[in-house]
C-alpha positions in Angstrom: -0.1 -0.3 0.0 1.3 3.4 -0.6 1.3 6.3 1.6 0.4 9.9 0.6 -0.2 12.9 2.3 -3.4 14.7 2.3 -2.0 17.7 0.7 -1.0 15.8 -2.3 -4.0 13.6 -2.2 -6.0 16.8 -2.6 -3.8 17.9 -5.5 -3.8 14.6 -7.3 -7.6 13.6 -6.3 -9.2 12.7 -9.8 -5.9 10.8 -10.9 -5.7 8.9 -7.4 -9.1 7.7 -7.5 -8.6 6.7 -11.3 -5.6 4.8 -10.0 -7.4 3.0 -7.3 -10.8 2.1 -9.0 -8.7 0.8 -12.2 -5.7 -0.9 -10.4 -7.7 -2.1 -7.1 -4.7 -0.2 -5.3 -4.9 1.1 -1.8 -3.7 4.4 -0.5 -3.1 5.3 3.2 -3.8 9.0 3.9 -1.7 10.8 6.4 -2.3 13.9 8.0 0.6 15.5 9.7 2.8 12.3 9.0 0.3 9.9 10.8 -1.9 7.4 9.0 -5.5 8.5 9.1 -7.5 7.3 6.4 -7.5 4.6 3.7 -8.6 5.3 -0.1 -9.8 2.2 -1.7 -12.0 1.1 -4.8 -15.8 0.5 -4.0 -15.4 -2.9 -5.8 -12.6 -3.9 -3.0 -14.7 -2.8 0.0 -17.8 -4.3 -1.4 -15.6 -7.6 -1.5 -14.1 -7.1 1.8 -17.7 -6.6 3.3 -19.2 -9.9 1.6 -16.0 -11.6 3.1 -16.9 -10.4 6.5 -20.6 -11.1 6.3 -19.6 -14.8 4.9 -17.3 -15.6 8.1 -19.5 -14.0 10.5 -22.0 -17.3 9.9 -21.1 -19.6 12.5 -19.1 -22.2 11.4 -18.2 -20.7 8.4 -14.7 -20.5 8.3 -14.6 -24.3 9.8 -16.6 -25.5 7.1 -14.3 -23.3 4.3 -11.1 -24.9 5.7 -12.7 -28.1 5.5 -13.5 -27.6 2.1 -10.4 -26.4 0.9 -8.6 -29.7 2.8 -10.7 -31.9 1.0 -10.3 -30.1 -2.3 -6.3 -30.5 -1.8 -6.9 -34.1 -0.9 -8.6 -34.8 -4.3 -11.9 -35.5 -2.3 -15.2 -34.5 -3.7 -17.3 -34.1 -6.8 -15.5 -33.0 -10.0 -17.1 -29.9 -11.6 -17.6 -31.8 -14.8 -19.9 -34.3 -12.8 -22.0 -31.6 -11.2 -25.4 -31.5 -13.2 -26.9 -27.8 -13.2 
């Protein structure tokens, strides 16, 4: 993550917003040299919020880890065999 002073953010806001939204970069905004805020794309924020919602479901993290371990072990049903 790049760090940027609030004065530089103000001076270059349109370009920085394009950069953040197109490249999914994050910027740490400093005020008087201290980190105060983060600028990120709306897409990335929505993704983080969705992940937090999923992980807030009781047992979700355990189930995800179990599924990942089973997939690594070659267990489960291949995608080609699923009927949609």
